[in-house]
C-alpha angles and dihedrals in degrees: 000000000000120000120227094195129084111266099210142041089245092056091048091052091047092050093048091048091052091052092045091048092054093047097046094043089052090052093048091051090051092060118095105210126162113356088350123257093268094051095047091052091046093051094050092046094050091047090062092064093059093060122105119258093258090061098037094067087070103029097048091048088053098036094118092056093047090048099046095042094050086097098053095102090056090050090050096046093074092054112025121077109234096021101098094058091060092070103061149015125213099219094174089066087070095050133243092312094053095123090051098047102038110093119239094231133054100235093053091045091053091051092050103041108013126251098257093054093047093050092047091059099039135272107210098132091051095042092053086061090053091050090050090053092048094049091048090054092047090053092047088053091045091228106160096192092052092044091054097046095044093045090053092047095046090052090054097050093045091051091050090052088060095057113100095213090056089070100059141061087232089068096149100026088258092136094052103038093259100117112170097033092113096065090036093060100038103030114023097041099046092041089054101040111017094096087070096048119113102238104163105118105163125240126339116265132212115258113218093197118023088184093059091042095056093043088051089054091050091049092051092048092048091051088060095053095089095056092044091060100030097052093048090050093049093048092047089062089057096049128067113223093254089057096039096054138040136176125246134176116248119176090344092306124112108231134178117243139161115287122250090248094052092044092052093048092047093049090049093050091049086060098214096321096136090048091050093051092047090050090050089051094052091046097050094043093055093039091055094046088052092046091052090052093050093046090050089059097264096279118205102264092175088078089058096047094099094053117137127182108253125218092270091054092046090050090051091050091052091046091052092054091048089050092052090052094046091052090047090055093041091237088142132019118280116261120239114257114249116243117259119252130209 
């Protein structure tokens, strides 16, 4: 008579891990960190349409992969040592003259401030440069799997660099009694209004200095921090709690969120700020993809347009996700973070 139960401790453990993996992964995917999963996917998808024809043969064919995998860095940041710091930079730690004293390039920054200190306070403008270098090399090598993964990742980090609250220690209003403002600004507002945003930006353009471009994006985002926090604080004084908040069901859980009325008033007072930052994200993502292609010698991507991940690649993708989860749960020791390149 066949048995429907595992016949060894090892099988029991494997079965439990599979169940735990499914549950935890579901929870991770339900979180809305950074721009929010929807917004990150939307930004990467729109960036594809700004590329020249010679790149679109490949990128449009693979647009679903680039869109869906735009959130991979957020998935990894809960499990991989060294990932979280790639999404932000606390400029206020360095004082009012931060943008003047922080070096443009990673090696100079390490010499001036020390690597541990830099990583502690975020490295997004430097890591974007690393991602640009890696994508350029992948294009030069004509490696479709690396091009796809690195394009999706680069889009994510560039978008994060355009979020105002990614440039301050007060990233979620926790220092000013405004907890929850992070997801409010970058998830609730774009999810509610982005369909009406004007996102046509013309064709992608070559970026002479990716370093200056990403630091310019960070500076622009940081300049918006004050209004992000100030306007929410001012509106909160006009709304009683029962009008400011409401409860909605997310993944079968009742959670408190900002009311439709408060959200509408806040978006109006921001005067298109979220739309502007999303437009800036789309523009810089596509500009940097295009720049990587040009710097790689404009390889023929048409020949790669029919690429499909084989079973080995799919198995590696699944293994990577299992590895992220195992590290998250401390089932195995953390891996050392690889050194950054310039």
